[in-house]
C-alpha positions as CSV (number, residue, x, y, z in Angstrom):
1,X,131.3,87.3,59.3
2,X,134.8,85.9,59.4
3,X,137.7,86.2,62.5
4,X,141.3,87.3,61.6
5,X,144.1,86.9,64.3
6,X,146.4,90.3,64.4
7,X,149.7,89.7,66.7
8,X,151.7,92.3,68.2
9,X,154.7,92.2,69.8
10,X,154.8,94.0,73.7
11,X,157.5,95.7,75.0
12,X,156.6,95.8,79.6
13,X,158.9,97.0,81.4
14,X,160.9,94.9,83.8
15,X,158.2,95.7,86.5
16,X,155.4,94.8,84.1
17,X,157.5,91.7,82.8
18,X,157.3,90.5,86.3
19,X,153.6,90.8,86.3
20,X,153.0,89.4,82.9
21,X,155.1,86.7,84.5
22,X,152.6,85.7,87.9
23,X,149.7,86.0,86.2
24,X,151.2,83.4,83.5
25,X,152.0,81.3,86.9
26,X,148.8,81.8,88.5
27,X,146.7,80.7,85.4
28,X,149.0,77.5,85.4
29,X,148.7,76.4,88.6
30,X,144.7,77.6,88.2
31,X,144.7,75.1,85.4
32,X,146.4,72.0,87.2
33,X,144.2,72.7,89.9
34,X,141.4,71.6,87.5
35,X,142.5,68.8,86.0
36,X,143.2,67.7,89.0
37,X,139.9,68.5,90.6
38,X,138.4,66.3,87.2
39,X,140.6,63.4,87.6
40,X,139.6,62.9,91.2
41,X,136.1,63.3,91.3
42,X,136.2,60.6,88.2
43,X,138.5,57.9,89.9
44,X,136.8,58.3,93.4
45,X,133.2,59.2,92.7
46,X,133.2,58.2,88.6
47,X,131.4,61.7,88.3
48,X,132.2,65.0,85.9
49,X,133.0,67.8,86.9
50,X,131.4,70.5,84.8
51,X,133.1,73.8,83.4
52,X,130.4,75.9,84.9
53,X,131.3,74.3,88.5
54,X,134.9,75.1,87.8
55,X,134.5,78.6,87.1
56,X,132.2,79.3,90.9
57,X,135.2,77.3,92.5
58,X,137.5,80.1,90.5
59,X,135.5,83.0,92.6
60,X,136.2,81.6,95.7
61,X,139.9,81.0,94.6
62,X,140.4,84.4,93.5
63,X,139.0,85.2,97.0
64,X,142.0,83.5,99.2
65,X,144.6,83.4,97.3
66,X,146.6,86.7,97.8
67,X,148.3,86.0,94.6
68,X,145.2,85.7,92.4
69,X,143.7,88.8,93.1
70,X,145.5,90.5,90.7
71,X,143.9,87.8,87.4
72,X,141.4,89.2,86.2
73,X,138.1,87.1,86.8
74,X,137.5,86.3,83.0
75,X,140.9,85.3,82.3
76,X,139.9,82.1,85.4
77,X,137.3,81.5,83.4
78,X,139.4,81.3,79.8
79,X,141.5,78.4,81.8
80,X,138.2,76.6,82.7
81,X,137.1,76.7,79.2
82,X,140.7,75.5,78.1
83,X,140.3,72.5,80.6
84,X,137.2,71.7,79.0
85,X,138.4,71.9,75.5
86,X,141.3,69.5,76.7
87,X,138.9,67.0,77.9
88,X,136.4,67.3,75.0
89,X,138.9,66.7,72.1
90,X,140.4,63.6,74.9
91,X,136.8,61.8,74.6
92,X,136.6,63.0,71.0
93,X,139.8,60.7,70.1
94,X,138.7,57.9,72.4
95,X,135.5,57.9,70.3
96,X,137.5,58.0,67.4
97,X,140.0,54.8,68.1
98,X,142.6,57.3,68.0
99,X,145.4,57.7,70.4
100,X,143.6,59.2,73.2
101,X,146.5,61.3,74.9
102,X,145.0,61.9,78.4
103,X,145.1,66.0,79.0
104,X,148.3,66.5,81.0
105,X,149.6,69.1,83.9
106,X,151.1,72.1,82.9
107,X,155.0,72.6,83.6
108,X,156.7,76.4,83.6
109,X,157.9,76.0,79.8
110,X,154.3,74.0,78.7
111,X,152.1,76.8,79.8
112,X,152.2,80.0,78.1
113,X,149.9,82.2,77.5
114,X,146.5,83.5,79.4
115,X,142.9,84.9,77.6
116,X,140.5,87.4,77.8
117,X,137.2,86.4,76.6
118,X,135.7,89.9,75.9
119,X,137.7,92.8,74.7
120,X,137.3,95.8,76.9
121,X,136.6,93.9,80.0
122,X,140.0,93.4,81.4
123,X,141.9,94.1,78.3
124,X,141.5,97.4,75.6
125,X,143.8,99.2,73.5
126,X,144.5,102.6,74.9
127,X,146.4,104.7,72.8
128,X,149.4,103.5,71.3
129,X,149.5,101.2,74.4
130,X,147.9,98.0,75.5
131,X,146.1,98.5,79.2
132,X,145.6,95.3,81.2
133,X,144.3,94.3,84.1
134,X,146.2,94.6,87.2
135,X,149.5,95.3,85.1
136,X,148.8,98.8,83.3
137,X,149.6,100.2,80.2
138,X,152.0,97.7,78.2
139,X,154.0,99.5,75.0
140,X,153.1,98.1,71.7
141,X,154.7,97.6,68.3
142,X,151.5,98.2,66.3
143,X,153.2,97.1,62.6
144,X,149.8,97.0,61.0
145,X,146.3,97.9,61.8
146,X,143.8,95.7,62.8
147,X,140.9,95.0,60.8
148,X,137.3,94.9,62.2
149,X,135.7,94.6,65.5
150,X,138.1,93.6,68.2
151,X,136.5,90.8,70.1
152,X,139.1,88.4,71.9
153,X,142.3,88.3,72.9
154,X,145.3,86.6,74.3
155,X,148.8,87.2,75.4
156,X,151.4,85.0,74.9
157,X,155.0,84.7,75.8
158,X,157.5,83.0,73.6
159,X,161.1,82.6,73.8
160,X,160.9,85.8,76.7
161,X,159.3,87.6,74.2
162,X,155.8,88.9,75.0
163,X,153.2,88.9,72.7
164,X,149.2,90.0,72.1
165,X,147.0,88.3,69.7
166,X,144.1,90.3,68.7
167,X,141.0,88.4,67.7
168,X,139.0,90.3,65.3
169,X,135.6,90.0,63.7
170,X,135.1,91.3,59.9
171,X,132.9,90.5,57.1
172,X,133.6,88.1,54.5
173,X,136.1,88.6,51.6
174,X,135.0,89.1,48.3
175,X,136.2,86.4,45.9
176,X,139.2,87.7,43.5
177,X,138.5,87.7,40.2
178,X,138.8,84.5,38.1
179,X,142.0,83.7,35.9
180,X,141.0,80.6,34.2
181,X,144.0,78.9,35.1
182,X,144.5,75.7,37.1
183,X,147.8,74.3,38.2
184,X,149.3,71.1,40.5
185,X,151.6,71.3,42.5
186,X,153.9,68.3,43.4
187,X,155.7,68.4,47.1
188,X,158.8,67.1,47.2
189,X,162.2,66.5,49.4
190,X,165.0,68.0,46.4
191,X,162.8,71.2,46.1
192,X,160.2,72.8,48.1
193,X,157.6,72.2,45.2
194,X,157.2,71.7,41.5
195,X,153.8,73.2,39.6
196,X,152.7,71.8,36.4
197,X,154.2,74.7,34.5
198,X,157.4,73.6,35.3
199,X,157.5,76.5,38.0
200,X,160.1,75.1,40.5
201,X,160.9,76.6,44.3
202,X,164.6,75.5,45.6
203,X,164.0,74.3,49.2
204,X,166.2,76.7,51.4
205,X,166.5,73.9,54.0
206,X,166.4,76.8,56.9
207,X,166.9,74.0,59.9
208,X,170.1,72.1,57.7
209,X,171.7,75.6,56.9
210,X,171.2,76.5,61.0
211,X,171.8,73.4,62.4
212,X,175.5,74.7,63.0
213,X,175.1,77.6,65.0
214,X,172.2,75.5,66.8
215,X,175.2,72.5,67.7
216,X,177.0,75.4,69.0
217,X,174.1,76.7,71.3
218,X,172.6,73.3,72.8
219,X,176.3,72.0,74.3
220,X,176.7,75.5,76.1
221,X,173.4,74.9,77.3
222,X,174.0,71.5,78.1
223,X,177.5,72.6,79.7
224,X,175.3,75.3,82.2
225,X,174.2,74.4,85.8
226,X,170.5,73.4,86.4
227,X,168.5,76.1,87.7
228,X,171.3,78.9,87.3
229,X,170.8,82.5,85.7
230,X,173.3,81.4,83.3
231,X,171.3,78.2,82.3
232,X,167.8,80.7,81.3
233,X,170.2,82.6,79.2
234,X,171.3,80.1,77.1
235,X,167.7,78.6,76.8
236,X,166.2,81.8,75.8
237,X,169.1,81.5,72.7
238,X,168.4,77.9,71.8
239,X,164.4,79.2,71.5
240,X,165.1,82.2,69.8
241,X,167.1,80.2,66.6
242,X,164.1,78.2,66.3
243,X,162.0,80.6,66.5
244,X,164.0,82.4,64.0
245,X,164.2,79.4,61.8
246,X,160.4,79.1,62.1
247,X,159.5,82.6,61.0
248,X,162.0,82.2,57.9
249,X,160.3,79.0,56.7
250,X,156.8,80.3,57.3
251,X,157.8,83.4,55.5
252,X,158.4,82.1,52.4
253,X,155.5,79.4,53.0
254,X,153.5,82.5,52.7
255,X,154.6,83.9,49.7
256,X,154.0,80.8,47.5
257,X,150.3,80.4,48.9
258,X,149.9,83.8,48.1
259,X,151.2,83.8,44.4
260,X,149.1,80.2,43.9
261,X,145.7,81.9,45.5
262,X,146.1,84.9,43.1
263,X,147.3,83.4,40.0
264,X,145.1,80.4,40.0
265,X,141.2,79.6,39.9
266,X,141.7,75.9,40.6
267,X,144.8,74.6,42.7
268,X,145.4,70.6,43.0
269,X,147.9,69.6,45.8
270,X,149.0,65.7,47.1
271,X,146.7,64.9,50.1
272,X,150.4,63.6,51.4
273,X,150.2,61.7,55.0
274,X,152.9,63.2,56.3
275,X,152.8,61.5,59.9
276,X,153.6,58.4,58.0
277,X,155.8,59.3,55.6
278,X,158.1,61.0,58.8
279,X,158.6,57.6,60.1
280,X,161.5,57.4,57.0
281,X,164.2,58.2,59.3
282,X,166.6,58.6,56.8
283,X,163.9,61.4,55.0
284,X,162.3,62.9,58.1
285,X,164.3,65.5,58.7
286,X,164.1,67.0,54.9
287,X,160.7,66.2,55.6
288,X,159.6,68.2,58.2
289,X,162.1,71.4,57.3
290,X,159.8,72.0,54.4
291,X,156.8,72.8,56.4
292,X,154.5,70.9,53.9
293,X,151.9,70.4,56.6
294,X,151.8,74.5,57.4
295,X,151.5,75.0,53.7
296,X,148.2,73.0,53.2
297,X,147.1,75.0,56.0
298,X,147.9,78.5,54.4
299,X,146.4,77.3,51.2
300,X,143.2,75.7,52.3
301,X,142.5,79.7,54.8
302,X,143.3,81.9,51.9
303,X,141.3,79.6,49.2
304,X,138.4,80.1,51.2
305,X,138.8,83.6,51.5
306,X,139.6,83.7,47.6
307,X,137.0,82.1,46.6
308,X,139.6,79.5,44.9
309,X,139.0,75.4,44.8
310,X,141.4,73.6,45.8
311,X,141.7,70.0,45.1
312,X,143.4,67.5,47.5
313,X,144.2,64.3,45.1
314,X,145.2,60.8,45.9
315,X,149.1,61.1,45.6
316,X,149.6,57.2,44.7
317,X,151.7,56.3,42.1
318,X,151.6,60.5,40.4
319,X,155.2,60.1,40.1
320,X,155.7,56.8,38.4
321,X,153.2,57.8,35.8
322,X,153.3,58.6,32.7
323,X,151.2,62.1,32.6
324,X,150.8,61.6,28.5
325,X,150.1,58.1,28.1
326,X,149.7,56.4,31.7
327,X,152.1,53.9,31.5
328,X,153.6,53.5,34.9
329,X,157.4,53.0,35.0
330,X,158.1,49.9,37.1
331,X,161.1,50.3,39.9
332,X,161.6,54.0,39.7
333,X,163.5,55.0,42.7
334,X,163.9,57.9,44.2
335,X,167.2,58.5,42.7
336,X,165.6,58.8,39.4
337,X,165.3,62.2,38.7
338,X,164.1,62.2,34.8
339,X,161.8,60.2,33.2
340,X,161.5,59.3,29.4
341,X,158.3,57.3,28.2
342,X,158.1,55.7,24.2
343,X,154.8,57.4,23.7
344,X,157.5,60.6,23.5
345,X,157.5,62.2,27.0
346,X,160.5,63.4,28.5
347,X,160.9,66.1,31.4
348,X,161.5,65.7,34.6
349,X,160.3,63.2,37.4
350,X,158.2,66.2,39.6
351,X,157.1,67.9,36.8
352,X,155.6,64.6,35.3
353,X,154.2,64.4,38.9
354,X,152.6,68.0,38.8
355,X,151.1,67.2,35.6
356,X,149.1,63.6,37.0
357,X,148.2,65.8,40.2
358,X,146.5,68.3,37.5
359,X,144.6,65.5,35.8
360,X,143.6,63.8,38.9
361,X,141.8,67.1,40.2
362,X,139.8,67.8,37.0
363,X,139.0,64.2,36.0
364,X,141.1,63.3,33.2
365,X,143.3,60.9,35.0
366,X,145.2,58.5,32.3
367,X,147.0,56.3,34.2
368,X,146.5,52.5,33.5
369,X,147.9,49.6,35.0
370,X,151.7,48.5,34.6
371,X,151.2,45.3,33.3
372,X,148.8,46.6,30.4
373,X,150.0,48.0,27.2
374,X,153.8,47.6,28.4
375,X,155.8,49.9,26.0
376,X,159.4,50.8,25.8
377,X,160.9,53.2,28.2
378,X,164.1,55.1,29.4
379,X,164.8,56.3,32.9
380,X,167.5,59.0,33.3
381,X,169.3,58.8,36.9
382,X,170.8,61.8,38.1
383,X,172.5,62.7,41.3
384,X,170.4,63.9,44.3
385,X,171.2,67.3,45.8
């Protein structure tokens, strides 16, 4: 069995939206209270507070705080689960020697969802609407049918809009028919990607194209008075512009992931350390605008369901090595977009890198040391776009 999430847009009335916001506020206050309790218990008594203890405290909290009575009991338990997960992740990072990142208190803009841990208790589909505890029947845009059995749900507010995420349990997918094809993919800044078949996908550069509109919206936001209704409207406009850019980027990357999963049995991709790469301030905006991390995530998830083999290879010198003879070109800069080797190879730099990535994945890496067997070669420089 596997789990799959289906996201739908909610259209609450003004009264229902007010109630949803109230539930979100109560959950945020309860989250901060649980975090404060754990923090003080350790600081004063060196004692860990368990999730079960906080769930019992939540029962008393719902009885004594009037607004908390409108929140479903299991929703309060989900908040305790979220706090517990935050601390488990903190201790895991401490043990791994990474930057710990102690759990933070949540403000209004940093707490945007509440959950139901059991479908049918506090939340259920009622005809064409979604029935929520204490809120009523909320209209939903069912743009596609759900699959399997609904197990859990989470209501989320994003840029002033409300959504519900239904987590469904369904049987494992059947593997796709084999194609006998293999491909290597080179992710680069000039284009979105280039593969070993010389298929090139141009980068749409969604963020860069929207920068003019974003600049106007952000300047308008800056001029608004703090706490005013106009400032909230201007903030919502900026948020929705960023959300639109995100959806544009994800739509293209989902389509590309689907293309490679359906056409190839083995897919080789560079194992890029994106966190380290964005430290280059000259390329960081272009790298993040490509969405390499999301593309890798979608390929991984789809490959498991389709029964495809996804291989992540070491990206070192894939662009600087001849894919035919293994000669390593010295002093190859990013400005060089075409390579020509003395062995007769002459092709685009990114296509050459994609061939090297595929060779490494199937164990046919022909790279050699740059100081061994030096031969004549030529590098052609083309203007960067």
